C-alpha positions, 0 to 999 in steps of 0.5 A: 406393515413395517414402515422403515425408519426415518434418520434426517441428515442435514450435512456438516455445519459450514462458514462461507464468505459473504456473497457466496452459495452453498446447496443444502442436500440432506439424505434420510428420507424421500422428501424434505423441508427446510427452514429459513426458505431453502429449497433442497438442492437449490443453491442459495447467498445466505446474508447472515449466520443461521441454522438451518432445520430440515425435516425429512418425510417418507411415503409413509408418513414417517419424519424427523430433523436435522439441523445445521449451522452457516457460519457467515463472515464479511467478505473484507475489502484490504485498503493497504493504503497509496504508494508512496516516495520517500527520501532516505531516512525518512520514517513511513508508517504502514496502516492498513484497513478491510479486517478484522485480522490485518497480517503484513510480509516481511516481519511487520505489525500493522501500525508500525514505523519503519524506515526503508532502506530500499524501496520494497513491496510490502503486501497485507493480508486480510481475514474475517474468519476463513475470508481472507483479502490482499492488497499490497503497498510499494515504497520507493526509496530515493537517495538524495543527490550529493551535492559539488562544486569548484568555480575557476576563478575565486576573483577579479575585476568587474566584469567577472566570468567566472565558469562553474563545474559540478561535480555532482551525483546524477541529479533530476533537477538542479537549482544554481543560485548566484548570490545576486538574486538571480538563480537557473536551472542547470545539472550542468556545468553553467558560467556567469557574469559578475558585473557587480563589485562584491563578494557572492554566496553560491549555492546548488541544489540538486533533487532526486525523486523529490530529495534534495540535498543543498550546497552553498559557498560563502562568499565563493567569488569576490569581485573588484570594481 
């Protein structure tokens, strides 16, 4: 009696990311038995790299075996870090975590120290084998304001009222200091009356997004008794 030869074909080797499913379907026989608890044609999730051996058999009792390998890579979870606000001229370090290989856009290398000149979105791709994940970090670059101010009078008798004109570029927050322990917030023009004799050093600080510039004018106002 002629019994057809059984030639087991397990299929091609494959790679997966952790958490992914695969279905093994061998050919070449009538019945199939796999190792590692695998059931022919039923999806499962491998958690480590393993060899899978199938035994194919015919109804006449002929058998053959074949093997395939499933390589499992840990799925990466990439973390590019927190978004940041910096001042023009400041440096930052872009250093991501969470994968064996990390590749940034814009020619950045992981761990690079940069001095961005404009607000930029940086994207990092992490790979473990064929498994990938991405994350982004936004670096917002703020330019400190240019500060300038003038006084309408520079000297006179007490009480001396002085009007200050703010010629600065726009600021989110401004602080005037009258040189006598008094300071107040205002980004507009302002006035102050000096009651005591003496020379006063006046300063104005402007802030934009945490970046600040301070201009100090020594003995800008001198008051006589």
